matplotlib code that plots the C-alpha trace (Angstrom):
import matplotlib.pyplot as plt

x = [-0.5, 2.4, 2.2, 2.1, -1.0, -2.7, -2.0, -3.5, -6.5, -7.4, -6.7, -9.1, -11.7, -11.8, -12.0, -8.7, -6.4, -2.6, -2.5, -5.1, -3.2, -0.1, -1.8, -3.3, -0.1, 2.7, 4.4, 5.2, 2.9, 5.8, 6.8, 3.2, 3.2, 6.6, 5.6, 2.3, 4.1, 7.0, 9.8, 10.3, 10.6, 11.2, 9.4, 10.5, 8.7, 7.8, 6.2, 4.2, 3.1, 2.1, 0.1, -1.6, -2.7, -3.9, -6.0, -7.3, -6.1, -3.7, -0.3, -0.5, -3.3, -0.7, 1.8, -0.5, -0.9, 2.7, 4.0, 1.6, 2.5, 6.2, 5.9, 4.0, 6.6, 9.4, 7.6, 7.4]
y = [-7.3, -5.4, -1.6, -1.8, -4.0, -1.8, 1.3, -0.3, -1.7, 1.7, 3.5, 1.2, 1.3, 5.1, 4.9, 6.7, 5.9, 5.8, 9.1, 10.6, 9.6, 11.0, 14.4, 14.4, 13.3, 14.9, 11.5, 10.7, 8.1, 5.9, 5.7, 4.9, 2.1, 0.9, 0.8, -1.1, -3.8, -4.1, -2.6, 0.0, -2.3, 0.4, 3.5, 6.7, 7.8, 11.1, 9.4, 7.1, 10.2, 12.0, 9.0, 8.6, 12.2, 12.0, 8.9, 10.8, 8.1, 8.1, 6.8, 4.1, 2.5, 1.5, 0.3, -1.3, -4.8, -4.9, -4.2, -6.7, -9.5, -9.0, -9.2, -12.4, -13.9, -13.1, -14.9, -18.2]
z = [8.2, 6.6, 6.3, 2.5, 2.6, 5.2, 3.1, 0.0, 1.8, 3.4, 0.2, -1.7, 1.0, 0.7, -3.1, -3.6, -6.5, -6.2, -8.2, -5.9, -2.8, -4.3, -4.8, -1.3, 0.4, -1.6, -1.9, -5.5, -7.2, -8.1, -4.4, -3.3, -5.9, -4.8, -1.2, -1.9, -3.9, -1.6, -3.7, -1.0, 2.0, 4.6, 3.6, 5.3, 8.4, 6.7, 3.7, 6.1, 8.1, 4.9, 3.6, 7.0, 7.0, 3.5, 4.3, 7.4, 9.8, 12.8, 11.9, 14.6, 12.6, 10.0, 12.6, 15.2, 13.6, 12.4, 16.0, 17.5, 15.0, 15.5, 19.3, 19.0, 16.7, 19.1, 22.0, 20.1]

ax = plt.figure().add_subplot(projection="3d")
ax.plot(x, y, z, "-o")
ax.set_aspect("equal")
plt.show()
């Protein structure tokens, strides 16, 4: 699962809007939207860190599946 989908999934599970996440994280709403739809393909580490803190999750929760998937694909 890509980070953008993971962010959106967790945000929705927690009942937080993009505007709410923006206010909690300090990342502008347009960037959150752009990350979630894939316009920003490589979001900055600081934005990801701020988003993770706002969602009250460890940052590795966003990267875990991305890293595992990429490792599996390289082994094929």
